[in-house]
PDB file with SEQRES, HELIX, SHEET and CRYST1 records, atoms N, CA, C and O in Angstrom:
SEQRES   1 A   52  UNK UNK UNK UNK UNK UNK UNK UNK UNK UNK UNK UNK UNK          
SEQRES   2 A   52  UNK UNK UNK UNK UNK UNK UNK UNK UNK UNK UNK UNK UNK          
SEQRES   3 A   52  UNK UNK UNK UNK UNK UNK UNK UNK UNK UNK UNK UNK UNK          
SEQRES   4 A   52  UNK UNK UNK UNK UNK UNK UNK UNK UNK UNK UNK UNK UNK          
HELIX    1 AA1 UNK A    2  UNK A    5  5                                   4    
HELIX    2 AA2 UNK A   14  UNK A   18  1                                   5    
HELIX    3 AA3 UNK A   25  UNK A   34  1                                  10    
HELIX    4 AA4 UNK A   49  UNK A   51  5                                   3    
CRYST1    1.000    1.000    1.000  90.00  90.00  90.00 P 1           1          
ATOM      1  N   UNK A   1      12.378 106.633 176.743  1.00  0.00           N  
ATOM      2  CA  UNK A   1      12.917 107.134 177.992  1.00  0.00           C  
ATOM      3  C   UNK A   1      13.265 108.608 177.840  1.00  0.00           C  
ATOM      4  O   UNK A   1      13.822 109.011 176.819  1.00  0.00           O  
ATOM      5  N   UNK A   2      12.947 109.403 178.830  1.00  0.00           N  
ATOM      6  CA  UNK A   2      13.138 110.851 178.740  1.00  0.00           C  
ATOM      7  C   UNK A   2      14.613 111.234 178.733  1.00  0.00           C  
ATOM      8  O   UNK A   2      14.982 112.239 178.125  1.00  0.00           O  
ATOM      9  N   UNK A   3      15.450 110.466 179.386  1.00  0.00           N  
ATOM     10  CA  UNK A   3      16.871 110.815 179.484  1.00  0.00           C  
ATOM     11  C   UNK A   3      17.564 110.776 178.122  1.00  0.00           C  
ATOM     12  O   UNK A   3      18.566 111.463 177.925  1.00  0.00           O  
ATOM     13  N   UNK A   4      17.056 109.996 177.194  1.00  0.00           N  
ATOM     14  CA  UNK A   4      17.684 109.907 175.882  1.00  0.00           C  
ATOM     15  C   UNK A   4      17.399 111.122 175.026  1.00  0.00           C  
ATOM     16  O   UNK A   4      18.170 111.419 174.113  1.00  0.00           O  
ATOM     17  N   UNK A   5      16.318 111.831 175.292  1.00  0.00           N  
ATOM     18  CA  UNK A   5      15.960 112.981 174.470  1.00  0.00           C  
ATOM     19  C   UNK A   5      16.618 114.276 174.955  1.00  0.00           C  
ATOM     20  O   UNK A   5      16.412 115.334 174.359  1.00  0.00           O  
ATOM     21  N   UNK A   6      17.398 114.202 176.018  1.00  0.00           N  
ATOM     22  CA  UNK A   6      18.063 115.383 176.557  1.00  0.00           C  
ATOM     23  C   UNK A   6      19.243 115.753 175.667  1.00  0.00           C  
ATOM     24  O   UNK A   6      19.982 114.881 175.209  1.00  0.00           O  
ATOM     25  N   UNK A   7      19.414 117.046 175.427  1.00  0.00           N  
ATOM     26  CA  UNK A   7      20.523 117.544 174.626  1.00  0.00           C  
ATOM     27  C   UNK A   7      21.839 117.106 175.267  1.00  0.00           C  
ATOM     28  O   UNK A   7      22.074 117.372 176.446  1.00  0.00           O  
ATOM     29  N   UNK A   8      22.690 116.442 174.504  1.00  0.00           N  
ATOM     30  CA  UNK A   8      23.926 115.885 175.046  1.00  0.00           C  
ATOM     31  C   UNK A   8      24.958 116.966 175.389  1.00  0.00           C  
ATOM     32  O   UNK A   8      25.923 116.681 176.098  1.00  0.00           O  
ATOM     33  N   UNK A   9      24.777 118.188 174.906  1.00  0.00           N  
ATOM     34  CA  UNK A   9      25.733 119.256 175.221  1.00  0.00           C  
ATOM     35  C   UNK A   9      25.409 119.928 176.554  1.00  0.00           C  
ATOM     36  O   UNK A   9      26.251 120.625 177.121  1.00  0.00           O  
ATOM     37  N   UNK A  10      24.195 119.722 177.053  1.00  0.00           N  
ATOM     38  CA  UNK A  10      23.770 120.330 178.305  1.00  0.00           C  
ATOM     39  C   UNK A  10      24.164 119.422 179.472  1.00  0.00           C  
ATOM     40  O   UNK A  10      23.943 118.213 179.403  1.00  0.00           O  
ATOM     41  N   UNK A  11      24.738 119.971 180.530  1.00  0.00           N  
ATOM     42  CA  UNK A  11      25.077 119.143 181.694  1.00  0.00           C  
ATOM     43  C   UNK A  11      23.815 118.551 182.329  1.00  0.00           C  
ATOM     44  O   UNK A  11      22.758 119.182 182.320  1.00  0.00           O  
ATOM     45  N   UNK A  12      23.926 117.359 182.869  1.00  0.00           N  
ATOM     46  CA  UNK A  12      22.783 116.731 183.528  1.00  0.00           C  
ATOM     47  C   UNK A  12      22.515 117.402 184.857  1.00  0.00           C  
ATOM     48  O   UNK A  12      23.440 117.834 185.545  1.00  0.00           O  
ATOM     49  N   UNK A  13      21.255 117.487 185.213  1.00  0.00           N  
ATOM     50  CA  UNK A  13      20.848 118.114 186.466  1.00  0.00           C  
ATOM     51  C   UNK A  13      20.180 117.070 187.351  1.00  0.00           C  
ATOM     52  O   UNK A  13      19.949 115.940 186.921  1.00  0.00           O  
ATOM     53  N   UNK A  14      19.870 117.449 188.589  1.00  0.00           N  
ATOM     54  CA  UNK A  14      19.132 116.545 189.466  1.00  0.00           C  
ATOM     55  C   UNK A  14      17.768 116.212 188.888  1.00  0.00           C  
ATOM     56  O   UNK A  14      17.281 115.093 189.047  1.00  0.00           O  
ATOM     57  N   UNK A  15      17.154 117.167 188.224  1.00  0.00           N  
ATOM     58  CA  UNK A  15      15.857 116.912 187.600  1.00  0.00           C  
ATOM     59  C   UNK A  15      15.979 115.802 186.558  1.00  0.00           C  
ATOM     60  O   UNK A  15      15.081 114.970 186.431  1.00  0.00           O  
ATOM     61  N   UNK A  16      17.084 115.785 185.814  1.00  0.00           N  
ATOM     62  CA  UNK A  16      17.301 114.735 184.823  1.00  0.00           C  
ATOM     63  C   UNK A  16      17.441 113.366 185.496  1.00  0.00           C  
ATOM     64  O   UNK A  16      16.957 112.361 184.978  1.00  0.00           O  
ATOM     65  N   UNK A  17      18.102 113.337 186.646  1.00  0.00           N  
ATOM     66  CA  UNK A  17      18.321 112.071 187.343  1.00  0.00           C  
ATOM     67  C   UNK A  17      17.043 111.495 187.928  1.00  0.00           C  
ATOM     68  O   UNK A  17      16.878 110.277 187.985  1.00  0.00           O  
ATOM     69  N   UNK A  18      16.133 112.368 188.364  1.00  0.00           N  
ATOM     70  CA  UNK A  18      14.932 111.922 189.057  1.00  0.00           C  
ATOM     71  C   UNK A  18      13.669 111.978 188.203  1.00  0.00           C  
ATOM     72  O   UNK A  18      12.573 111.760 188.721  1.00  0.00           O  
ATOM     73  N   UNK A  19      13.793 112.261 186.919  1.00  0.00           N  
ATOM     74  CA  UNK A  19      12.616 112.474 186.076  1.00  0.00           C  
ATOM     75  C   UNK A  19      11.712 111.232 185.995  1.00  0.00           C  
ATOM     76  O   UNK A  19      10.491 111.376 185.939  1.00  0.00           O  
ATOM     77  N   UNK A  20      12.265 110.055 185.989  1.00  0.00           N  
ATOM     78  CA  UNK A  20      11.464 108.838 185.839  1.00  0.00           C  
ATOM     79  C   UNK A  20      11.267 108.079 187.144  1.00  0.00           C  
ATOM     80  O   UNK A  20      10.825 106.931 187.124  1.00  0.00           O  
ATOM     81  N   UNK A  21      11.581 108.688 188.264  1.00  0.00           N  
ATOM     82  CA  UNK A  21      11.457 108.006 189.553  1.00  0.00           C  
ATOM     83  C   UNK A  21      10.192 108.443 190.276  1.00  0.00           C  
ATOM     84  O   UNK A  21       9.822 109.617 190.266  1.00  0.00           O  
ATOM     85  N   UNK A  22       9.547 107.483 190.896  1.00  0.00           N  
ATOM     86  CA  UNK A  22       8.384 107.780 191.727  1.00  0.00           C  
ATOM     87  C   UNK A  22       8.879 108.015 193.144  1.00  0.00           C  
ATOM     88  O   UNK A  22       9.270 107.072 193.833  1.00  0.00           O  
ATOM     89  N   UNK A  23       8.863 109.258 193.578  1.00  0.00           N  
ATOM     90  CA  UNK A  23       9.342 109.616 194.908  1.00  0.00           C  
ATOM     91  C   UNK A  23       8.159 109.804 195.850  1.00  0.00           C  
ATOM     92  O   UNK A  23       7.107 110.308 195.457  1.00  0.00           O  
ATOM     93  N   UNK A  24       8.350 109.392 197.094  1.00  0.00           N  
ATOM     94  CA  UNK A  24       7.330 109.651 198.104  1.00  0.00           C  
ATOM     95  C   UNK A  24       7.428 111.111 198.528  1.00  0.00           C  
ATOM     96  O   UNK A  24       8.423 111.780 198.248  1.00  0.00           O  
ATOM     97  N   UNK A  25       6.396 111.600 199.203  1.00  0.00           N  
ATOM     98  CA  UNK A  25       6.411 112.977 199.687  1.00  0.00           C  
ATOM     99  C   UNK A  25       7.562 113.198 200.658  1.00  0.00           C  
ATOM    100  O   UNK A  25       8.161 114.274 200.670  1.00  0.00           O  
ATOM    101  N   UNK A  26       7.882 112.193 201.472  1.00  0.00           N  
ATOM    102  CA  UNK A  26       8.995 112.312 202.419  1.00  0.00           C  
ATOM    103  C   UNK A  26      10.325 112.443 201.677  1.00  0.00           C  
ATOM    104  O   UNK A  26      11.191 113.210 202.096  1.00  0.00           O  
ATOM    105  N   UNK A  27      10.493 111.706 200.590  1.00  0.00           N  
ATOM    106  CA  UNK A  27      11.722 111.796 199.806  1.00  0.00           C  
ATOM    107  C   UNK A  27      11.857 113.158 199.142  1.00  0.00           C  
ATOM    108  O   UNK A  27      12.951 113.719 199.080  1.00  0.00           O  
ATOM    109  N   UNK A  28      10.756 113.683 198.652  1.00  0.00           N  
ATOM    110  CA  UNK A  28      10.773 115.007 198.025  1.00  0.00           C  
ATOM    111  C   UNK A  28      11.135 116.063 199.057  1.00  0.00           C  
ATOM    112  O   UNK A  28      11.966 116.930 198.790  1.00  0.00           O  
ATOM    113  N   UNK A  29      10.517 116.000 200.239  1.00  0.00           N  
ATOM    114  CA  UNK A  29      10.830 116.959 201.302  1.00  0.00           C  
ATOM    115  C   UNK A  29      12.295 116.873 201.704  1.00  0.00           C  
ATOM    116  O   UNK A  29      12.931 117.897 201.956  1.00  0.00           O  
ATOM    117  N   UNK A  30      12.835 115.658 201.767  1.00  0.00           N  
ATOM    118  CA  UNK A  30      14.243 115.473 202.149  1.00  0.00           C  
ATOM    119  C   UNK A  30      15.175 116.080 201.097  1.00  0.00           C  
ATOM    120  O   UNK A  30      16.150 116.745 201.445  1.00  0.00           O  
ATOM    121  N   UNK A  31      14.880 115.856 199.816  1.00  0.00           N  
ATOM    122  CA  UNK A  31      15.700 116.435 198.750  1.00  0.00           C  
ATOM    123  C   UNK A  31      15.654 117.960 198.785  1.00  0.00           C  
ATOM    124  O   UNK A  31      16.682 118.621 198.638  1.00  0.00           O  
ATOM    125  N   UNK A  32      14.472 118.510 198.979  1.00  0.00           N  
ATOM    126  CA  UNK A  32      14.323 119.966 199.030  1.00  0.00           C  
ATOM    127  C   UNK A  32      15.096 120.534 200.213  1.00  0.00           C  
ATOM    128  O   UNK A  32      15.753 121.567 200.087  1.00  0.00           O  
ATOM    129  N   UNK A  33      15.021 119.865 201.364  1.00  0.00           N  
ATOM    130  CA  UNK A  33      15.748 120.336 202.543  1.00  0.00           C  
ATOM    131  C   UNK A  33      17.256 120.228 202.334  1.00  0.00           C  
ATOM    132  O   UNK A  33      17.994 121.137 202.713  1.00  0.00           O  
ATOM    133  N   UNK A  34      17.717 119.146 201.745  1.00  0.00           N  
ATOM    134  CA  UNK A  34      19.152 118.972 201.506  1.00  0.00           C  
ATOM    135  C   UNK A  34      19.696 120.023 200.548  1.00  0.00           C  
ATOM    136  O   UNK A  34      20.847 120.442 200.668  1.00  0.00           O  
ATOM    137  N   UNK A  35      18.878 120.442 199.607  1.00  0.00           N  
ATOM    138  CA  UNK A  35      19.304 121.457 198.645  1.00  0.00           C  
ATOM    139  C   UNK A  35      19.183 122.875 199.204  1.00  0.00           C  
ATOM    140  O   UNK A  35      19.625 123.836 198.574  1.00  0.00           O  
ATOM    141  N   UNK A  36      18.590 122.998 200.372  1.00  0.00           N  
ATOM    142  CA  UNK A  36      18.438 124.313 200.983  1.00  0.00           C  
ATOM    143  C   UNK A  36      17.355 125.143 200.332  1.00  0.00           C  
ATOM    144  O   UNK A  36      17.411 126.372 200.368  1.00  0.00           O  
ATOM    145  N   UNK A  37      16.374 124.494 199.741  1.00  0.00           N  
ATOM    146  CA  UNK A  37      15.315 125.209 199.042  1.00  0.00           C  
ATOM    147  C   UNK A  37      14.073 125.403 199.904  1.00  0.00           C  
ATOM    148  O   UNK A  37      13.127 126.070 199.484  1.00  0.00           O  
ATOM    149  N   UNK A  38      14.068 124.834 201.090  1.00  0.00           N  
ATOM    150  CA  UNK A  38      12.890 124.930 201.935  1.00  0.00           C  
ATOM    151  C   UNK A  38      12.970 126.162 202.823  1.00  0.00           C  
ATOM    152  O   UNK A  38      14.059 126.636 203.145  1.00  0.00           O  
ATOM    153  N   UNK A  39      11.829 126.669 203.210  1.00  0.00           N  
ATOM    154  CA  UNK A  39      11.735 127.806 204.119  1.00  0.00           C  
ATOM    155  C   UNK A  39      11.288 127.256 205.461  1.00  0.00           C  
ATOM    156  O   UNK A  39      10.269 126.567 205.530  1.00  0.00           O  
ATOM    157  N   UNK A  40      12.025 127.542 206.533  1.00  0.00           N  
ATOM    158  CA  UNK A  40      11.609 127.045 207.851  1.00  0.00           C  
ATOM    159  C   UNK A  40      10.202 127.517 208.203  1.00  0.00           C  
ATOM    160  O   UNK A  40       9.807 128.627 207.846  1.00  0.00           O  
ATOM    161  N   UNK A  41       9.459 126.682 208.894  1.00  0.00           N  
ATOM    162  CA  UNK A  41       8.095 127.050 209.286  1.00  0.00           C  
ATOM    163  C   UNK A  41       8.129 128.287 210.167  1.00  0.00           C  
ATOM    164  O   UNK A  41       8.986 128.411 211.042  1.00  0.00           O  
ATOM    165  N   UNK A  42       7.197 129.199 209.937  1.00  0.00           N  
ATOM    166  CA  UNK A  42       7.145 130.435 210.709  1.00  0.00           C  
ATOM    167  C   UNK A  42       7.982 131.552 210.094  1.00  0.00           C  
ATOM    168  O   UNK A  42       7.934 132.689 210.562  1.00  0.00           O  
ATOM    169  N   UNK A  43       8.735 131.245 209.071  1.00  0.00           N  
ATOM    170  CA  UNK A  43       9.590 132.262 208.437  1.00  0.00           C  
ATOM    171  C   UNK A  43       9.102 132.561 207.022  1.00  0.00           C  
ATOM    172  O   UNK A  43       9.907 132.793 206.120  1.00  0.00           O  
ATOM    173  N   UNK A  44       7.804 132.555 206.832  1.00  0.00           N  
ATOM    174  CA  UNK A  44       7.261 132.843 205.506  1.00  0.00           C  
ATOM    175  C   UNK A  44       7.259 134.335 205.256  1.00  0.00           C  
ATOM    176  O   UNK A  44       7.354 135.124 206.196  1.00  0.00           O  
ATOM    177  N   UNK A  45       7.154 134.727 204.009  1.00  0.00           N  
ATOM    178  CA  UNK A  45       7.233 136.136 203.623  1.00  0.00           C  
ATOM    179  C   UNK A  45       6.081 136.957 204.186  1.00  0.00           C  
ATOM    180  O   UNK A  45       6.245 138.151 204.434  1.00  0.00           O  
ATOM    181  N   UNK A  46       4.922 136.344 204.392  1.00  0.00           N  
ATOM    182  CA  UNK A  46       3.756 137.093 204.855  1.00  0.00           C  
ATOM    183  C   UNK A  46       3.662 137.252 206.354  1.00  0.00           C  
ATOM    184  O   UNK A  46       2.746 137.923 206.829  1.00  0.00           O  
ATOM    185  N   UNK A  47       4.559 136.671 207.118  1.00  0.00           N  
ATOM    186  CA  UNK A  47       4.441 136.747 208.569  1.00  0.00           C  
ATOM    187  C   UNK A  47       5.448 137.718 209.163  1.00  0.00           C  
ATOM    188  O   UNK A  47       6.444 137.308 209.760  1.00  0.00           O  
ATOM    189  N   UNK A  48       5.185 139.000 208.997  1.00  0.00           N  
ATOM    190  CA  UNK A  48       6.056 140.031 209.532  1.00  0.00           C  
ATOM    191  C   UNK A  48       5.372 140.638 210.757  1.00  0.00           C  
ATOM    192  O   UNK A  48       4.563 141.556 210.628  1.00  0.00           O  
ATOM    193  N   UNK A  49       5.696 140.127 211.937  1.00  0.00           N  
ATOM    194  CA  UNK A  49       5.054 140.573 213.163  1.00  0.00           C  
ATOM    195  C   UNK A  49       5.491 141.977 213.594  1.00  0.00           C  
ATOM    196  O   UNK A  49       4.753 142.646 214.318  1.00  0.00           O  
ATOM    197  N   UNK A  50       6.656 142.433 213.173  1.00  0.00           N  
ATOM    198  CA  UNK A  50       7.171 143.735 213.583  1.00  0.00           C  
ATOM    199  C   UNK A  50       6.437 144.895 212.917  1.00  0.00           C  
ATOM    200  O   UNK A  50       6.450 146.011 213.437  1.00  0.00           O  
ATOM    201  N   UNK A  51       5.799 144.646 211.773  1.00  0.00           N  
ATOM    202  CA  UNK A  51       5.118 145.719 211.042  1.00  0.00           C  
ATOM    203  C   UNK A  51       3.852 146.170 211.733  1.00  0.00           C  
ATOM    204  O   UNK A  51       3.393 147.287 211.494  1.00  0.00           O  
ATOM    205  N   UNK A  52       3.273 145.342 212.581  1.00  0.00           N  
ATOM    206  CA  UNK A  52       1.979 145.680 213.212  1.00  0.00           C  
ATOM    207  C   UNK A  52       2.109 146.600 214.384  1.00  0.00           C  
ATOM    208  O   UNK A  52       1.107 146.960 215.000  1.00  0.00           O  
TER     209      UNK A  52                                                      
END                                                                             
């Protein structure tokens, strides 16, 4: 099991908790959104309409 090989002095992270779980794409999207890591659609770095 991967969790046993983790250094015991390092705090556990979400990655440690989910390392052995099979998540659906919907679950992954939900976790990313809850963590605030997602970029709203239309707000990507390459879409700067004011520069044109």
